[in-house]
C-alpha positions as CSV (number, residue, x, y, z in Angstrom):
1,X,-121.7,-163.7,57.5
2,X,-118.6,-163.0,55.1
3,X,-115.0,-164.2,55.4
4,X,-111.7,-162.4,54.9
5,X,-109.1,-164.4,53.3
6,X,-107.0,-162.6,56.9
7,X,-110.0,-163.6,58.7
8,X,-109.9,-167.3,57.9
9,X,-105.9,-167.8,58.2
10,X,-106.3,-166.3,62.0
11,X,-108.7,-168.6,62.7
12,X,-106.9,-171.6,60.7
13,X,-103.5,-170.2,62.8
14,X,-105.4,-171.8,66.0
15,X,-106.9,-175.0,64.1
16,X,-103.4,-175.6,62.0
17,X,-101.8,-175.5,65.8
18,X,-105.0,-177.7,67.1
19,X,-104.6,-180.0,64.3
20,X,-101.0,-180.9,64.6
21,X,-100.9,-181.4,68.3
22,X,-103.7,-184.0,68.8
23,X,-104.0,-187.5,68.1
24,X,-105.4,-189.1,64.9
25,X,-109.2,-189.0,65.4
26,X,-109.2,-185.7,67.8
27,X,-106.7,-184.2,65.1
28,X,-109.4,-184.9,62.2
29,X,-112.0,-183.2,64.4
30,X,-110.0,-180.2,65.7
31,X,-109.1,-179.1,62.2
32,X,-112.8,-179.6,61.3
33,X,-113.9,-177.7,63.8
34,X,-111.6,-175.5,64.3
35,X,-110.6,-174.7,60.6
36,X,-113.6,-175.0,59.3
37,X,-112.1,-174.0,55.9
38,X,-109.2,-176.7,55.8
39,X,-109.1,-177.2,52.4
40,X,-108.4,-173.3,52.0
41,X,-105.9,-173.5,54.5
42,X,-104.2,-176.9,52.8
43,X,-104.3,-175.2,49.4
44,X,-102.3,-172.1,50.4
45,X,-99.9,-175.0,52.3
46,X,-99.4,-176.9,49.0
47,X,-98.5,-174.2,47.5
48,X,-96.1,-172.9,49.9
49,X,-94.1,-176.3,50.0
50,X,-94.2,-176.5,46.2
51,X,-92.0,-172.6,46.6
52,X,-89.7,-174.2,49.6
53,X,-89.9,-177.9,49.3
54,X,-87.2,-178.4,51.6
55,X,-89.5,-177.6,54.5
56,X,-91.9,-180.5,53.3
57,X,-92.4,-182.5,56.6
58,X,-93.5,-181.9,60.2
59,X,-89.9,-181.6,61.6
60,X,-88.3,-178.8,59.0
61,X,-91.3,-176.9,59.5
62,X,-91.6,-177.1,63.1
63,X,-87.7,-175.6,62.5
64,X,-88.2,-173.0,60.4
65,X,-90.6,-171.9,62.5
66,X,-88.5,-171.8,65.9
67,X,-90.8,-174.0,67.6
68,X,-89.7,-176.7,69.4
69,X,-90.9,-180.2,68.4
70,X,-93.0,-180.8,72.0
71,X,-94.5,-177.8,71.9
72,X,-98.3,-178.1,73.7
73,X,-101.5,-176.5,72.4
74,X,-101.6,-173.7,75.1
75,X,-97.6,-172.5,74.3
76,X,-98.3,-172.7,70.5
77,X,-101.5,-170.0,71.2
78,X,-99.2,-167.7,73.7
79,X,-96.7,-168.0,70.7
80,X,-98.8,-167.6,67.6
81,X,-99.3,-163.5,68.3
82,X,-95.9,-163.1,68.7
83,X,-94.8,-165.0,65.6
84,X,-97.0,-163.2,63.4
85,X,-95.8,-160.1,64.8
86,X,-92.6,-161.4,64.2
87,X,-92.7,-161.9,60.6
88,X,-94.7,-158.3,59.8
89,X,-92.1,-156.8,61.4
90,X,-89.4,-158.4,59.9
91,X,-91.0,-158.4,56.1
92,X,-91.1,-161.7,56.5
93,X,-94.2,-162.3,54.0
94,X,-94.5,-163.8,51.1
95,X,-98.2,-163.8,48.5
96,X,-100.4,-166.9,48.2
97,X,-103.0,-165.8,45.5
98,X,-102.6,-162.4,45.5
99,X,-102.8,-162.0,49.6
100,X,-100.2,-161.2,51.9
101,X,-99.3,-163.4,54.7
102,X,-96.8,-163.9,57.0
103,X,-94.3,-166.7,56.3
104,X,-95.7,-168.3,60.1
105,X,-99.0,-168.7,58.5
106,X,-98.0,-169.9,55.4
107,X,-95.9,-172.8,57.1
108,X,-98.6,-173.7,59.5
109,X,-101.0,-174.1,56.3
110,X,-98.0,-176.0,55.1
111,X,-98.4,-178.2,58.6
112,X,-102.0,-179.3,57.5
113,X,-100.8,-181.1,54.3
114,X,-97.8,-182.7,55.6
115,X,-99.6,-183.9,59.1
116,X,-102.6,-185.0,57.0
117,X,-103.6,-189.0,56.3
């Protein structure tokens, strides 16, 4: 089965969130299980952070996403569709490797970079 970048990142949004908001061991397992192409997400995240070095921390990225620092997985899963819709409606998009992404997608990918150990 061939995956598009959009499918990969859509899957990655959920995985990125699970990766961020779980314990160290579970975080690594969750990232591999839910973000099957974690290296691709991290590549996108690194490119985003190169362009936006002021957001290179978990706290800064969550604040930029308008997410509370104590957000749980269930709440985050509920919010992701509205974050995507908000970014696309507002034209808050960017290009990474010639792919148009909602800025929240790139930020979630960046979170996998700043939270990896």
